[in-house]
N, CA, C and O atoms as a MOPAC input file, in Angstrom:
PM7 MOZYME 1SCF
protein

 N    -15.39700 1     1.53900 1   -15.63100 1
 C    -14.73100 1     1.03700 1   -14.39600 1
 C    -15.55000 1    -0.08900 1   -13.81800 1
 O    -16.73900 1     0.08800 1   -13.55300 1
 N    -14.87000 1    -1.38800 1   -13.59000 1
 C    -15.50600 1    -2.42300 1   -13.06900 1
 C    -15.28700 1    -2.50800 1   -11.52400 1
 O    -14.26100 1    -2.11800 1   -10.96600 1
 N    -16.39500 1    -3.07700 1   -10.87800 1
 C    -16.26300 1    -3.23300 1    -9.47500 1
 C    -15.26900 1    -4.37400 1    -9.15200 1
 O    -15.00200 1    -5.25800 1    -9.96600 1
 N    -14.76800 1    -4.29900 1    -7.97600 1
 C    -13.80000 1    -5.35000 1    -7.55300 1
 C    -14.46200 1    -6.69700 1    -7.23600 1
 O    -15.64000 1    -6.73200 1    -6.87900 1
 N    -13.76500 1    -7.73800 1    -7.35600 1
 C    -14.33300 1    -9.08800 1    -7.02000 1
 C    -14.70900 1    -9.08100 1    -5.54800 1
 O    -14.23900 1    -8.32700 1    -4.69600 1
 N    -15.69000 1   -10.09900 1    -5.35700 1
 C    -16.12600 1   -10.30900 1    -3.86800 1
 C    -14.89700 1   -10.93900 1    -3.04500 1
 O    -14.24000 1   -11.86300 1    -3.52500 1
 N    -14.63300 1   -10.42000 1    -1.84200 1
 C    -13.58300 1   -10.88500 1    -1.01200 1
 C    -14.03500 1   -10.80500 1     0.52500 1
 O    -14.96500 1   -10.10400 1     0.92500 1
 N    -13.30000 1   -11.56600 1     1.26100 1
 C    -13.51600 1   -11.59500 1     2.66800 1
 C    -13.22800 1   -10.17100 1     3.22900 1
 O    -12.40000 1    -9.44800 1     2.67500 1
 N    -13.90900 1    -9.77900 1     4.32100 1
 C    -13.59700 1    -8.53500 1     4.95900 1
 C    -12.14300 1    -8.24300 1     5.27100 1
 O    -11.41700 1    -9.07000 1     5.82300 1
 N    -11.74500 1    -7.03700 1     4.89700 1
 C    -10.34500 1    -6.66100 1     5.12600 1
 C    -10.17000 1    -6.36500 1     6.68600 1
 O    -10.78700 1    -5.43900 1     7.21200 1
 N     -9.35500 1    -7.14300 1     7.36000 1
 C     -9.19400 1    -6.98000 1     8.86100 1
 C     -7.58200 1    -6.68200 1     9.00200 1
 O     -6.69800 1    -7.45900 1     8.64000 1
 N     -7.40000 1    -5.47900 1     9.56500 1
 C     -5.98300 1    -5.06700 1     9.96900 1
 C     -5.81500 1    -5.31900 1    11.47200 1
 O     -6.44500 1    -4.65900 1    12.29800 1
 N     -4.97500 1    -6.26400 1    11.80300 1
 C     -4.73800 1    -6.65500 1    13.17400 1
 C     -4.09600 1    -5.50000 1    14.02100 1
 O     -4.35700 1    -5.30400 1    15.20800 1
 N     -3.23300 1    -4.77000 1    13.27200 1
 C     -2.59800 1    -3.49900 1    13.85100 1
 C     -2.30300 1    -2.56000 1    12.74600 1
 O     -1.72900 1    -2.85400 1    11.69800 1
 N     -2.77900 1    -1.34200 1    13.10900 1
 C     -2.57300 1    -0.23700 1    12.08900 1
 C     -1.49600 1     0.74400 1    12.54500 1
 O     -0.97600 1     1.54700 1    11.77000 1
 N     -1.17000 1     0.63600 1    13.90500 1
 C     -0.12900 1     1.50400 1    14.40000 1
 C      1.26200 1     0.98200 1    14.07100 1
 O      1.41700 1    -0.23900 1    14.10000 1
 N      2.25600 1     1.74100 1    13.77100 1
 C      3.60500 1     1.30500 1    13.42200 1
 C      4.39100 1     0.80500 1    14.51100 1
 O      4.20900 1     1.35400 1    15.59700 1
 N      5.23600 1    -0.13500 1    14.44200 1
 C      6.10700 1    -0.45600 1    15.51700 1
 C      7.29700 1     0.41500 1    15.57100 1
 O      8.05100 1     0.55900 1    14.60900 1
 N      7.45300 1     0.99800 1    16.72400 1
 C      8.53300 1     2.02800 1    16.88000 1
 C      9.69600 1     1.30100 1    17.49500 1
 O      9.49300 1     0.29800 1    18.17900 1
 N     10.87300 1     1.74900 1    17.28600 1
 C     12.04000 1     1.28400 1    17.93100 1
 C     12.13700 1     1.57600 1    19.40400 1
 O     11.66800 1     2.61500 1    19.86700 1
 N     12.70800 1     0.72100 1    20.10600 1
 C     12.69500 1     0.83600 1    21.60100 1
 C     13.64300 1     2.10500 1    21.92500 1
 O     14.76800 1     2.22700 1    21.44000 1
 N     13.07300 1     2.99500 1    22.76800 1
 C     13.55800 1     4.28500 1    23.20700 1
 C     14.03600 1     5.23200 1    22.15200 1
 O     14.97700 1     6.01000 1    22.30600 1
 N     13.24800 1     5.09300 1    20.96600 1
 C     13.33200 1     6.16300 1    19.88600 1
 C     12.68800 1     7.38800 1    20.38900 1
 O     13.04200 1     8.45800 1    19.89500 1
 N     11.84100 1     7.37000 1    21.25400 1
 C     11.09300 1     8.53400 1    21.69700 1
 C     12.01900 1     9.38200 1    22.79300 1
 O     11.77700 1    10.52400 1    23.18400 1
 N     13.05900 1     8.60200 1    23.16200 1
 C     13.84100 1     9.29900 1    24.22200 1
 C     15.19000 1     9.94900 1    23.75600 1
 O     15.76500 1    10.80000 1    24.43500 1
 N     15.65700 1     9.49100 1    22.54900 1
 C     16.91600 1     9.89900 1    22.00100 1
 C     16.63100 1    10.42600 1    20.54300 1
 O     15.99700 1     9.71400 1    19.76500 1
 N     17.05800 1    11.56900 1    20.19600 1
 C     16.94300 1    12.16400 1    18.87400 1
 C     17.75800 1    11.43900 1    17.83100 1
 O     17.39500 1    11.40100 1    16.65500 1
 N     18.88700 1    10.85100 1    18.27800 1
 C     19.79900 1    10.14300 1    17.35700 1
 C     19.19200 1     8.71700 1    16.83700 1
 O     19.60500 1     8.14200 1    15.83000 1
 N     18.12200 1     8.22700 1    17.70300 1
 C     17.67700 1     6.88900 1    17.25100 1
 C     16.42300 1     7.15000 1    16.40500 1
 O     15.46900 1     7.77200 1    16.87100 1
 N     16.43900 1     6.66300 1    15.15100 1
 C     15.34200 1     6.80000 1    14.22400 1
 C     14.10800 1     5.87100 1    14.78000 1
 O     14.36700 1     4.90200 1    15.49400 1
 N     12.84400 1     6.18000 1    14.44900 1
 C     11.81600 1     5.36300 1    15.01100 1
 C     11.52800 1     4.20700 1    14.25000 1
 O     10.63800 1     3.46600 1    14.66700 1
 N     12.18000 1     3.89900 1    13.11200 1
 C     12.05300 1     2.73500 1    12.34500 1
 C     12.47300 1     1.41800 1    13.19300 1
 O     13.46400 1     1.46600 1    13.92100 1
 N     11.81300 1     0.42200 1    13.09600 1
 C     11.93300 1    -0.80700 1    13.93000 1
 C     13.33000 1    -1.45900 1    13.74300 1
 O     13.83100 1    -1.67900 1    12.64100 1
 N     13.90800 1    -1.74400 1    14.95100 1
 C     15.16900 1    -2.52300 1    14.95700 1
 C     14.94400 1    -3.50200 1    16.13600 1
 O     14.46500 1    -3.08000 1    17.18800 1
 N     15.26300 1    -4.72400 1    15.98600 1
 C     15.05400 1    -5.71800 1    17.17500 1
 C     16.06600 1    -5.48200 1    18.25200 1
 O     17.27200 1    -5.40600 1    18.01500 1
 N     15.59300 1    -5.38000 1    19.31700 1
 C     16.53400 1    -5.22600 1    20.52200 1
 C     17.31300 1    -6.44100 1    20.77700 1
 O     16.79600 1    -7.55300 1    20.67600 1
 N     18.64500 1    -6.25300 1    21.13200 1
 C     19.50600 1    -7.56600 1    21.26700 1
 C     20.23700 1    -7.48700 1    22.46300 1
 O     21.20600 1    -8.21900 1    22.66400 1
 N     19.82900 1    -6.61700 1    23.30500 1
 C     20.63300 1    -6.52000 1    24.69000 1
 C     20.18200 1    -7.74500 1    25.63700 1
 O     19.06600 1    -8.26500 1    25.61400 1
 N     21.26500 1    -8.11300 1    26.48300 1
 C     21.01600 1    -9.20900 1    27.36600 1
 C     19.80200 1    -8.88200 1    28.46100 1
 O     19.09200 1    -9.77600 1    28.91900 1
 N     19.67600 1    -7.59400 1    28.78500 1
 C     18.74900 1    -7.29900 1    29.83900 1
 C     17.52600 1    -6.53600 1    29.32100 1
 O     16.70600 1    -6.03900 1    30.09300 1
 N     17.43100 1    -6.46000 1    27.97800 1
 C     16.30500 1    -5.65700 1    27.39400 1
 C     14.93200 1    -6.15000 1    27.72100 1
 O     14.59600 1    -7.31800 1    27.52300 1
 N     14.12100 1    -5.20600 1    28.24500 1
 C     12.76700 1    -5.68400 1    28.69700 1
 C     11.94400 1    -5.76800 1    27.50100 1
 O     10.97000 1    -6.51800 1    27.55600 1
 N     12.17300 1    -5.12500 1    26.43500 1
 C     11.32500 1    -5.36200 1    25.28400 1
 C     11.58000 1    -6.68300 1    24.65500 1
 O     10.62500 1    -7.38400 1    24.32100 1
 N     12.88600 1    -7.09500 1    24.45900 1
 C     13.12800 1    -8.44800 1    23.94700 1
 C     12.68200 1    -9.43400 1    24.82200 1
 O     12.21100 1   -10.44100 1    24.29400 1
 N     12.72600 1    -9.37400 1    26.18400 1
 C     12.20400 1   -10.29700 1    27.17900 1
 C     10.67600 1   -10.30700 1    27.27700 1
 O     10.08400 1   -11.16400 1    27.93200 1
 N      9.99700 1    -9.23200 1    26.54200 1
 C      8.59300 1    -9.20200 1    26.59800 1
 C      7.93000 1    -9.03600 1    28.02700 1
 O      7.01600 1    -9.77200 1    28.39700 1
 N      8.42800 1    -8.07200 1    28.76300 1
 C      7.96600 1    -7.72600 1    30.01800 1
 C      6.67200 1    -7.14900 1    29.88600 1
 O      6.46800 1    -6.56300 1    28.82300 1
 N      5.65900 1    -7.18400 1    30.80700 1
 C      4.36200 1    -6.56000 1    30.80400 1
 C      4.52500 1    -5.03700 1    30.85000 1
 O      5.29900 1    -4.52200 1    31.65700 1
 N      3.85100 1    -4.36700 1    30.05000 1
 C      4.01700 1    -2.87400 1    30.07400 1
 C      4.97300 1    -2.30200 1    29.10300 1
 O      4.96300 1    -1.10200 1    28.82900 1
 N      5.83400 1    -3.18100 1    28.55700 1
 C      6.84700 1    -2.62800 1    27.53800 1
 C      6.25300 1    -2.73300 1    26.23300 1
 O      5.20600 1    -3.35300 1    26.05200 1
 N      6.91400 1    -2.12300 1    25.27700 1
 C      6.23600 1    -2.08000 1    23.87700 1
 C      6.30400 1    -3.46100 1    23.11100 1
 O      7.22500 1    -4.25100 1    23.31900 1
 N      5.35100 1    -3.69600 1    22.27300 1
 C      5.41500 1    -4.99400 1    21.59000 1
 C      6.23900 1    -5.00000 1    20.44800 1
 O      6.46600 1    -3.99900 1    19.76900 1
 N      6.71000 1    -6.18400 1    20.22600 1
 C      7.64800 1    -6.46300 1    19.12000 1
 C      6.81400 1    -6.97800 1    17.98500 1
 O      5.80300 1    -7.62500 1    18.25600 1
 N      7.15500 1    -6.74300 1    16.70300 1
 C      6.49600 1    -7.30400 1    15.47800 1
 C      6.72300 1    -8.89800 1    15.51300 1
 O      7.83400 1    -9.37700 1    15.74000 1
 N      5.61000 1    -9.65800 1    15.27500 1
 C      5.76600 1   -10.91300 1    15.13900 1
 C      4.77100 1   -11.52100 1    13.99500 1
 O      3.92900 1   -10.77200 1    13.50000 1
 N      4.85800 1   -12.68600 1    13.63900 1
 C      4.16400 1   -13.18900 1    12.60700 1
 C      2.69900 1   -13.26900 1    12.74900 1
 O      1.95400 1   -13.47600 1    11.79100 1
 N      2.28000 1   -13.09500 1    14.02200 1
 C      0.82000 1   -13.09400 1    14.35400 1
 C      0.12200 1   -11.78300 1    13.90400 1
 O     -1.10000 1   -11.73600 1    13.76600 1
 N      0.95000 1   -10.69700 1    13.67400 1
 C      0.27000 1    -9.40700 1    13.37000 1
 C      0.01900 1    -9.41300 1    11.86500 1
 O     -0.56400 1    -8.44600 1    11.37300 1
 N      0.39200 1   -10.37000 1    11.13900 1
 C      0.30800 1   -10.41700 1     9.66300 1
 C     -1.17900 1   -10.37400 1     9.24600 1
 O     -2.09300 1   -10.71800 1     9.99500 1
 N     -1.33700 1    -9.93000 1     8.00700 1
 C     -2.76700 1    -9.81000 1     7.31000 1
 C     -3.16800 1   -11.13200 1     6.71300 1
 O     -2.31300 1   -11.98800 1     6.48300 1
 N     -4.36200 1   -11.31100 1     6.47100 1
 C     -4.89000 1   -12.46700 1     5.82900 1
 C     -4.36400 1   -12.44800 1     4.39100 1
 O     -4.41500 1   -11.43200 1     3.69900 1
 N     -3.86500 1   -13.59200 1     3.97800 1
 C     -3.20700 1   -13.69700 1     2.63800 1
 C     -4.02600 1   -13.32600 1     1.53800 1
 O     -3.51000 1   -12.81000 1     0.54600 1
 N     -5.32600 1   -13.54700 1     1.61400 1
 C     -6.22800 1   -13.13600 1     0.56600 1
 C     -6.47500 1   -11.62400 1     0.48300 1
 O     -6.88700 1   -11.17600 1    -0.58800 1
 N     -6.27800 1   -10.86300 1     1.43400 1
 C     -6.53300 1    -9.44800 1     1.58200 1
 C     -5.37300 1    -8.64500 1     1.76500 1
 O     -5.49300 1    -7.43200 1     1.93800 1
 N     -4.14800 1    -9.25700 1     1.74300 1
 C     -2.93700 1    -8.47700 1     1.95600 1
 C     -2.68600 1    -7.58200 1     0.77800 1
 O     -2.95500 1    -7.97900 1    -0.35600 1
 N     -2.15400 1    -6.32700 1     1.00900 1
 C     -2.04600 1    -5.27900 1    -0.06400 1
 C     -3.25300 1    -4.86100 1    -0.68900 1
 O     -3.16800 1    -4.22500 1    -1.74000 1
 N     -4.42800 1    -5.14000 1    -0.17100 1
 C     -5.61800 1    -4.80300 1    -0.85100 1
 C     -6.02500 1    -3.31300 1    -0.29100 1
 O     -5.80300 1    -2.93400 1     0.85900 1
 N     -6.63400 1    -2.57200 1    -1.27800 1
 C     -7.10000 1    -1.31800 1    -0.90600 1
 C     -8.58500 1    -1.33900 1    -0.30500 1
 O     -9.17500 1    -2.41400 1    -0.41000 1
 N     -9.20700 1    -0.35900 1     0.26500 1
 C    -10.49900 1    -0.55800 1     0.71900 1
 C    -11.44400 1    -0.73900 1    -0.40100 1
 O    -12.54200 1    -1.24600 1    -0.16800 1
 N    -11.15700 1    -0.41400 1    -1.46100 1
 C    -12.09400 1    -0.63500 1    -2.73600 1
 C    -12.11700 1    -2.19600 1    -3.19500 1
 O    -12.94600 1    -2.63500 1    -3.99300 1
 N    -11.12900 1    -2.95000 1    -2.60400 1
 C    -11.02800 1    -4.30300 1    -2.99000 1
 C     -9.99600 1    -4.56200 1    -4.18200 1
 O     -9.82200 1    -5.71300 1    -4.58100 1
 N     -9.36000 1    -3.55600 1    -4.70800 1
 C     -8.35600 1    -3.62000 1    -5.69600 1
 C     -7.00500 1    -3.81000 1    -5.13200 1
 O     -6.79800 1    -3.40300 1    -3.98900 1
 N     -6.01100 1    -4.41100 1    -5.84000 1
 C     -4.62600 1    -4.25700 1    -5.52000 1
 C     -3.94800 1    -3.25400 1    -6.46000 1
 O     -4.26500 1    -3.27400 1    -7.64900 1
 N     -3.08700 1    -2.42800 1    -6.03900 1
 C     -2.30900 1    -1.41300 1    -6.85300 1
 C     -1.42000 1    -2.07100 1    -7.85000 1
 O     -0.82600 1    -3.09800 1    -7.52000 1
 N     -1.28800 1    -1.59500 1    -8.97700 1
 C     -0.42800 1    -1.99400 1   -10.03000 1
 C      0.16600 1    -0.71600 1   -10.64700 1
 O     -0.58700 1     0.09200 1   -11.18900 1
 N      1.54000 1    -0.49900 1   -10.58000 1
 C      2.19000 1     0.62200 1   -10.93800 1
 C      2.33300 1     0.76100 1   -12.50200 1
 O      2.90600 1    -0.08800 1   -13.18500 1
 N      1.76900 1     1.88900 1   -13.00000 1
 C      1.77500 1     1.97200 1   -14.52300 1
 C      2.54500 1     3.12800 1   -14.92300 1
 O      2.45700 1     4.12200 1   -14.20100 1
 N      3.33900 1     3.17800 1   -16.02000 1
 C      4.04600 1     4.20400 1   -16.59500 1
 C      3.76700 1     4.47200 1   -18.04000 1
 O      4.28100 1     5.45100 1   -18.58000 1
 N      3.03000 1     3.70800 1   -18.65700 1
 C      2.60500 1     3.93500 1   -20.08600 1
 C      1.35500 1     3.22000 1   -20.46000 1
 O      0.80800 1     2.45400 1   -19.66600 1
 N      0.89100 1     3.45100 1   -21.65200 1
 C     -0.38500 1     3.00000 1   -21.88300 1
 C     -0.36800 1     1.45800 1   -22.20500 1
 O     -1.39600 1     0.78300 1   -22.15700 1
 N      0.83800 1     0.95600 1   -22.53000 1
 C      1.01800 1    -0.54700 1   -22.82000 1
 C      0.81900 1    -1.23500 1   -21.40300 1
 O      0.26800 1    -2.33500 1   -21.35900 1
 N      1.22700 1    -0.65000 1   -20.32200 1
 C      1.04700 1    -1.36000 1   -18.83800 1
 C     -0.43700 1    -1.32700 1   -18.57200 1
 O     -0.90800 1    -2.27200 1   -17.94000 1
 N     -1.21800 1    -0.37100 1   -18.97000 1
 C     -2.64300 1    -0.42100 1   -18.77300 1
 C     -3.23800 1    -1.51300 1   -19.46800 1
 O     -4.16100 1    -2.12300 1   -18.92900 1
 N     -2.80400 1    -1.85200 1   -20.65800 1
 C     -3.47100 1    -2.93900 1   -21.42600 1
 C     -3.21600 1    -4.27900 1   -20.79400 1
 O     -3.97500 1    -5.22200 1   -21.01400 1
 N     -2.14800 1    -4.38500 1   -20.00000 1
 C     -1.87400 1    -5.62300 1   -19.30500 1
 C     -3.03800 1    -5.97400 1   -18.31300 1
 O     -3.34600 1    -7.14300 1   -18.08100 1
 N     -3.62700 1    -4.96700 1   -17.77900 1
 C     -4.67500 1    -5.08300 1   -16.75300 1
 C     -6.06400 1    -5.34400 1   -17.43100 1
 O     -7.03500 1    -5.45300 1   -16.68300 1
 N     -6.22600 1    -5.44600 1   -18.68200 1
 C     -7.50000 1    -5.71400 1   -19.29500 1
 C     -8.23300 1    -6.86200 1   -18.84600 1
 O     -9.45200 1    -6.76600 1   -18.71000 1
 N     -7.60900 1    -7.98700 1   -18.59000 1
 C     -8.27000 1    -9.22200 1   -18.11900 1
 C     -8.22200 1    -9.26300 1   -16.56700 1
 O     -8.81100 1   -10.16000 1   -15.96500 1
 N     -7.53500 1    -8.31100 1   -15.92300 1
 C     -7.40800 1    -8.37700 1   -14.49100 1
 C     -8.00700 1    -7.16600 1   -13.81900 1
 O     -7.66700 1    -6.87900 1   -12.67100 1
 N     -8.89100 1    -6.43900 1   -14.49200 1
 C     -9.56800 1    -5.18900 1   -13.98100 1
 C    -10.32800 1    -5.39100 1   -12.70100 1
 O    -10.53400 1    -4.42600 1   -11.96400 1
 N    -10.72700 1    -6.51800 1   -12.41700 1
 C    -11.50800 1    -6.72500 1   -11.13900 1
 C    -10.54000 1    -7.04300 1    -9.98500 1
 O    -10.94700 1    -6.99000 1    -8.82400 1
 N     -9.35000 1    -7.35300 1   -10.25700 1
 C     -8.32700 1    -7.59000 1    -9.10700 1
 C     -7.36500 1    -6.44700 1    -8.83100 1
 O     -7.07900 1    -6.07000 1    -7.69500 1
 N     -6.88500 1    -5.92000 1    -9.95900 1
 C     -5.93900 1    -4.79600 1    -9.98800 1
 C     -6.42400 1    -3.46300 1   -10.25700 1
 O     -7.32800 1    -3.37100 1   -11.08800 1
 N     -5.99600 1    -2.42600 1    -9.71400 1
 C     -6.15900 1    -1.13500 1   -10.29200 1
 C     -4.90400 1    -0.39000 1   -10.62900 1
 O     -3.91400 1    -0.50200 1    -9.90600 1
 N     -4.90500 1     0.38000 1   -11.71700 1
 C     -3.77000 1     1.03000 1   -12.16300 1
 C     -3.45600 1     2.19100 1   -11.17100 1
 O     -4.33300 1     2.88000 1   -10.65000 1
 N     -2.14800 1     2.33500 1   -10.96500 1
 C     -1.68100 1     3.46800 1   -10.22200 1
 C     -0.51100 1     4.15800 1   -10.97200 1
 O      0.58400 1     3.60800 1   -11.08200 1
 N     -0.77600 1     5.34800 1   -11.46900 1
 C      0.13200 1     5.99300 1   -12.32400 1
 C      1.42800 1     6.37000 1   -11.50900 1
 O      1.34100 1     6.88300 1   -10.39300 1
 N      2.65700 1     6.08800 1   -12.12800 1
 C      3.85100 1     6.39300 1   -11.33500 1
 C      4.07600 1     7.91300 1   -11.25600 1
 O      3.52400 1     8.69500 1   -12.03000 1
 N      4.94400 1     8.29800 1   -10.24900 1
 C      5.12000 1     9.67600 1    -9.99800 1
 C      5.88000 1    10.40800 1   -11.06900 1
 O      5.75300 1    11.62900 1   -11.16100 1
 N      6.66600 1     9.73200 1   -11.88700 1
 C      7.59800 1    10.43500 1   -12.83300 1
 C      6.96500 1    10.46400 1   -14.20400 1
 O      7.65300 1    10.70800 1   -15.19600 1
 N      5.64100 1    10.21600 1   -14.28400 1
 C      4.96800 1    10.28800 1   -15.64400 1
 C      4.53800 1    11.69100 1   -15.91500 1
 O      3.90600 1    12.25200 1   -15.02000 1
 N      4.78500 1    12.33500 1   -17.01000 1
 C      4.45600 1    13.61300 1   -17.36100 1
 C      2.82400 1    13.73000 1   -17.48100 1
 O      2.08900 1    12.75100 1   -17.60700 1
 N      2.41600 1    14.98900 1   -17.42600 1
 C      0.94700 1    15.31400 1   -17.52100 1
 C      0.28300 1    14.91700 1   -18.80300 1
 O     -0.87600 1    14.50200 1   -18.81600 1
 N      1.03200 1    15.04700 1   -19.90900 1
 C      0.56700 1    14.73200 1   -21.17500 1
 C      0.36800 1    13.16400 1   -21.35000 1
 O     -0.63200 1    12.72000 1   -21.91500 1
 N      1.33300 1    12.38000 1   -20.85700 1
 C      1.22800 1    10.96600 1   -20.76900 1
 C      0.09700 1    10.48700 1   -19.89200 1
 O     -0.58600 1     9.51100 1   -20.20000 1
 N     -0.08900 1    11.19600 1   -18.78400 1
 C     -1.14400 1    10.80800 1   -17.82000 1
 C     -2.51100 1    10.85800 1   -18.44100 1
 O     -3.36200 1     9.99400 1   -18.22700 1
 N     -2.69800 1    11.95100 1   -19.25500 1
 C     -3.97700 1    12.00100 1   -20.03000 1
 C     -4.17200 1    10.84900 1   -20.81200 1
 O     -5.23400 1    10.22900 1   -20.76500 1
 N     -3.17100 1    10.49300 1   -21.57200 1
 C     -3.25900 1     9.24500 1   -22.49300 1
 C     -3.58400 1     7.99500 1   -21.74200 1
 O     -4.40300 1     7.19500 1   -22.19300 1
 N     -2.91700 1     7.79100 1   -20.51800 1
 C     -3.10600 1     6.60100 1   -19.71600 1
 C     -4.61200 1     6.62900 1   -19.24500 1
 O     -5.35100 1     5.65100 1   -19.35200 1
 N     -4.99600 1     7.84100 1   -18.71200 1
 C     -6.32600 1     7.88000 1   -18.14300 1
 C     -7.39600 1     7.54500 1   -19.12000 1
 O     -8.34800 1     6.83400 1   -18.80000 1
 N     -7.24400 1     8.06800 1   -20.35100 1
 C     -8.24500 1     7.72900 1   -21.47000 1
 C     -8.30900 1     6.26900 1   -21.87800 1
 O     -9.36000 1     5.68100 1   -22.13700 1
 N     -7.12400 1     5.74600 1   -21.91200 1
 C     -6.97700 1     4.30900 1   -22.31900 1
 C     -7.59100 1     3.51000 1   -21.16100 1
 O     -8.29000 1     2.54700 1   -21.47400 1
 N     -7.41600 1     3.79000 1   -19.87300 1
 C     -7.81700 1     3.16100 1   -18.79700 1
 C     -9.38500 1     3.12100 1   -18.92900 1
 O     -9.99400 1     2.05900 1   -18.80100 1
 N     -9.98000 1     4.24200 1   -19.17400 1
 C    -11.48500 1     4.44800 1   -19.32300 1
 C    -12.06500 1     3.62000 1   -20.36600 1
 O    -13.17600 1     3.10900 1   -20.22200 1
 N    -11.30300 1     3.45400 1   -21.49300 1
 C    -11.84800 1     2.59700 1   -22.65100 1
 C    -11.80200 1     1.17500 1   -22.24000 1
 O    -12.70100 1     0.41200 1   -22.59500 1
 N    -10.76900 1     0.75600 1   -21.48600 1
 C    -10.69900 1    -0.61500 1   -21.10300 1
 C    -11.51900 1    -0.97600 1   -19.91300 1
 O    -11.69500 1    -2.17200 1   -19.68000 1
 N    -12.02400 1    -0.09500 1   -19.15600 1
 C    -12.69600 1    -0.23100 1   -17.91700 1
 C    -11.85800 1    -0.55000 1   -16.75500 1
 O    -12.26600 1    -1.31400 1   -15.88000 1
 N    -10.61400 1     0.04600 1   -16.71000 1
 C     -9.67900 1    -0.21600 1   -15.63000 1
 C     -9.77300 1     0.97600 1   -14.61300 1
 O     -9.81300 1     2.13600 1   -15.02300 1
 N     -9.80600 1     0.68900 1   -13.37600 1
 C     -9.78400 1     1.67000 1   -12.35400 1
 C     -8.38900 1     2.36300 1   -12.15100 1
 O     -7.39300 1     1.64800 1   -12.03200 1
 N     -8.29100 1     3.64100 1   -12.10900 1
 C     -7.04700 1     4.39700 1   -11.81100 1
 C     -7.10500 1     5.09600 1   -10.47600 1
 O     -7.91700 1     6.00400 1   -10.29600 1
 N     -6.28800 1     4.71100 1    -9.55400 1
 C     -6.33500 1     5.20000 1    -8.28700 1
 C     -6.00400 1     6.70200 1    -8.14900 1
 O     -6.52000 1     7.34900 1    -7.23900 1
 N     -5.19400 1     7.24400 1    -8.98900 1
 C     -4.84300 1     8.64800 1    -8.89500 1
 C     -4.99500 1     9.39700 1   -10.22600 1
 O     -4.03300 1     9.87900 1   -10.82500 1
 N     -6.27700 1     9.46300 1   -10.65200 1
 C     -6.48400 1    10.09100 1   -11.88000 1
 C     -6.31600 1    11.60600 1   -12.00200 1
 O     -6.09200 1    12.14500 1   -13.08600 1
 N     -6.43400 1    12.28400 1   -10.82600 1
 C     -6.39600 1    13.71100 1   -10.80700 1
 C     -5.02400 1    14.31300 1   -10.53100 1
 O     -4.85300 1    15.53100 1   -10.56800 1
 N     -4.08200 1    13.48000 1   -10.26300 1
 C     -2.77600 1    13.89100 1    -9.93600 1
 C     -2.14900 1    14.48600 1   -11.24400 1
 O     -2.24000 1    13.89700 1   -12.32100 1
 N     -1.53900 1    15.63000 1   -11.09600 1
 C     -0.72300 1    16.29600 1   -12.18800 1
 C     -1.51600 1    16.74200 1   -13.40200 1
 O     -0.97400 1    17.37600 1   -14.30800 1
 N     -2.76900 1    16.41800 1   -13.42000 1
 C     -3.63700 1    16.60000 1   -14.67800 1
 C     -4.42800 1    18.01300 1   -14.34900 1
 O     -5.20700 1    18.09000 1   -13.39900 1
 N     -4.17900 1    19.01000 1   -15.13900 1
 C     -4.76900 1    20.22100 1   -14.92000 1
 C     -6.05100 1    20.57300 1   -15.72200 1
 O     -6.85200 1    21.40100 1   -15.28600 1
 N     -6.22200 1    19.96300 1   -16.84100 1
 C     -7.34000 1    20.15200 1   -17.73600 1
 C     -8.37700 1    19.10100 1   -17.40800 1
 O     -8.07400 1    18.06200 1   -16.82200 1
 N     -9.65700 1    19.40100 1   -17.81300 1
 C    -10.75900 1    18.50500 1   -17.67900 1
 C    -10.65100 1    17.40500 1   -18.71600 1
 O    -10.15500 1    17.63900 1   -19.81800 1
 N    -11.12800 1    16.15700 1   -18.36600 1
 C    -11.11400 1    15.06300 1   -19.28000 1
 C    -12.40400 1    14.59800 1   -19.64300 1
 O    -12.52200 1    13.65600 1   -20.42700 1

């Protein structure tokens, strides 16, 4: 397993999710963000003390976007051929085994990744025997 490339420090400007206005008051409103469009809405008008709306300023640095704390980016893998794609990019991407892969194929993927020096983010999932 190869260490990740050097990168600038990962800075998350906001880790809390943006909740929909008044989703805490009504059960029928899901908490997933929707932009308020009412003419008198205090969130849309950005009054002091009201919740913040998502804007472009909350975005992450382009160089560290989608990066895990290890410094790799996740790459979804469902067979051994997909792992071989990461041979030249093992310092940038880490293999993540898809949820619908059987335990027998998982063992094949993990052993092939170990041979190629590719990091696997979820090597212990669904695997019962020692490798």
